[in-house]
N, C-alpha and C positions, 0 to 999 in steps of 0.2 A: 608541569606541562598541563595544559587544559585538555579535558577529554570531551568528546562529542557525545551527546545523549543519543542513544539508539533505541528506537521503538522496535520491539521484537514480538513477532507473532509465533507462539510456541504451543506445544502439545501438553506440556506439564502444567503444574498448578500455580506457577508464578510468572509474572512478567518481569523480565530482566532488563535493567537499564544501567547505563554508566552514570558517573557523577554529573551534576548539573554543570552546564557550560553556558555562561551568560552570553558569550559571543554567538554561539550556535543558536540559542534561543532567540536572540535578537534577529538573526538572519531569517529564522523561521517566521517570526512575526512580520518582518518586512516582506517576505514572499507572500504570506497570507494576505496582507493588506494590498499588495500590488495586484494579486490575482482577483481580489474581490472589488477593486476600485478602478484599475487601469487596463487590465488585460482584456482584449477582445477575442483572442483565440487561445484556448488552453489545450495543449496536445499531450497525449500520453505516447511516449516513445519507448519502444521495446527492442532490446538487444539480447540475443540468447546464444549461449554456448552450444556447439554441436553436442548432441546427446542430452540437452536440457530444453528441448523444444516446448514452448507453451502449448497447452491444449486450446484449440480454436473452434471446434465444432462438435456437436452431439446430434447426430441425425441431421435434421434441417435447421437446428438451432445454432446461431452464432454465439458462442460463449462470451465473447468480449462485449456483447450488448449489455451484459450485467454490469460491467465496469462503466460503460458509457451512461447507462440509465441512472446509476447511482451518483455519478459526477453531475449529471444534468439536474438531478433532484436537489442538490445542494444550492443551486442557483435559481431554482424555480421561483418566479414572482419578483425577482430582483430587476431593478431598472438597468443595472450593470450586469449583463449576463453574457459571458464569453461563449463563443462557439466551441463545442467540445469535439475534439478529433481523437479518435481511438482506432488503432489498427484492428482489423477483424481477421486477417489471414496472415499466415507466415510470410507470404510474399511481400507484405507491407511492414515486416519487421526485419531487423538486421541480424544476420547470423555471423558469429565469429568462431574461429577455430578452437578446438579443445585446448585448454590451457595446460592440462596435465596436473593441475592443482587439485588437492582434495579439500583444503581448508582455505577459507576466505575471511580475512580480517576487514575491519572498517577501512583501514588504509588501502588494502587491496581493491576494495570496491570503489573507493574514491579515485584511485589511479585508473581503474577500468572505465569509469565514467568519463574521464578526460579524453579517452580514446574513442568511446562509442557514442557520446552525446553529439548529435548532429543538428538538432533543432534549436533555434534561438530561445533563450530564456531571459529576455530583457524587453523593456518598453511594453508595447501592446501585445507581445508574444510571450506566452508562458508555456513551460514544458516540464513534465515530470518524466524522468527516465527510470524504466524498470529493467533490471538486469536479471536474467535467468541463468543460474550457474549450476554446473554439474558437480556440486560439492557441498560442504557443510560450513556453517558459521564457526569462525574461530573467535572465541570470547576470552580475551586476555591470554591468548596462546593455547587455549584448551578447546578441543573439538566438542561441539554441541550438536548432537544429531536430533534434537527435538525442535530446533528453530526452523520454522517454515519460511519466515520472511523478516526483513528488517527495513526500517525507514530511518535514514540518517538525517537528523535534525538540521534544518537550514540548508540542505543540499538539493532538495527536490529530487531525491534519489531513493529508490526502493530496490531491494534485492529479494529474489525468490530462490530458495534452495530446493532444486527439483528432486533430488533423491528423497528428501523428507516428505514432500508432497506425495510421491509415488508410494512410499512405505506406509503412509498414514491412511490411504484409501484402500478399502477392500474391493471395490468395484470401480469401473471407469467412471460411472456416474458420480460416485463419492469423490474421486480424485478431481473431477471437473469442479465440483462444489468447493472442495478444499482450496484449490488454486484460485478460483475467483474470489472466494471469501478472504483469502490472504491479501490479494491485490486491493480489494476495496478497503479493508482495514488499514493497510499500510498507506494507501493514498489519502485516507482520512487523516492520518498522522501528518503526512507530508503537507497537507493543506492547512493544518493547524488545529485539528480536533484531538483531544477535548481540552480547550482552554490553553493551547500551546501556540497561539497565533490568532485564532478566532475566539473572541471574548464570549463568556457565558451569558446567556439570556435567562437562565434559570439555574437552580441549584442541583444539577444532575451530574456534576463531576464526582468521580470516585477519588476522594482525597488520599486514600491509601495506595491506590494503583494509579499513579500520575498519568494523565493523558487519556484516561478512559471514562466511560459513561457508567452510571450506576444501574441503568436499565438492562436486565439480562436478555431482553429481546432486541437489543441494539447491536449492530456489528461492532461497535466500539466498546462493548462490555468485555472486560478482560477475561472472564471465564468462558466466553464464547470462543475461546481459542482451544477449547478441549473437544473431545469426541462428541459431546452432546450437541455442540454447535454444528459440528461437521455433518452429523446425521440430519439435523433440522435444515441446514442449508441445502444439502443434497436433495431433500424433498422439494424445496422451493425451486431449485434449478430444474427439477423434473417436470414442473408445470409451467408457470409464466415467469418472466423476468421480474424479480422483486426488488424494491428499494429496501435496503438492509439497514439504513440509518433510522433511528427512531425520531419521533416528533421533536424532541428536545434538541438533538444534534442538528436536525434540519432547520429548526428555528434559529439556532446560533448562526448558522451559515447564511440563511436567507435574510437575516436582519443585521448582519455585520455591516 
């Protein structure tokens, strides 16, 4: 049986992934190519379980401006530049009832996506669905309380595990940063970074940690999934909205 590659944003020292799945990889490449050549509107769709509400504001700051700014940065300067649509308030997101589940496998997440994906993802319309769940990632049937988020290759689907976000942050500001950092990282994977749909324009791929950038100052660097990244990102979120992709990842996307 083929297994889907899953990009995982974690707190520990390694990035965990399943075995290579050629079909899933091809789907991811096709999605990347379509987004960067045909799509005129790219939407981020958010569905959240009761008890796993996304953070949306910090004072007067709209937190999801971070997601929007980073997506827009990937397309800056391109002749083919889709309009980026990102919900800013809970009222623009979809709430679903508590499932009663504590563990979520990739199969569970794919099944949930069939129910909660509402926006079209074909032709000129592109969409990435983000699921916020009040539970933990089930990796081969084993609970993993270190996984912040996952991106399912070829599915334009991201999941955020809210209890992990909440336990990882010591303050509300740090929780805000952790959550937005996870979202940007996983959407980067969903769109094809690094070299998983968007071809390289320079040698910045981390060949040991597939799908990641070698630059520790880039959101796509695998070790930026640790507390050092969280603290740095929280500081950024406390000032201005920052583009978290480095120049090499931006170049890959802009010149695709």
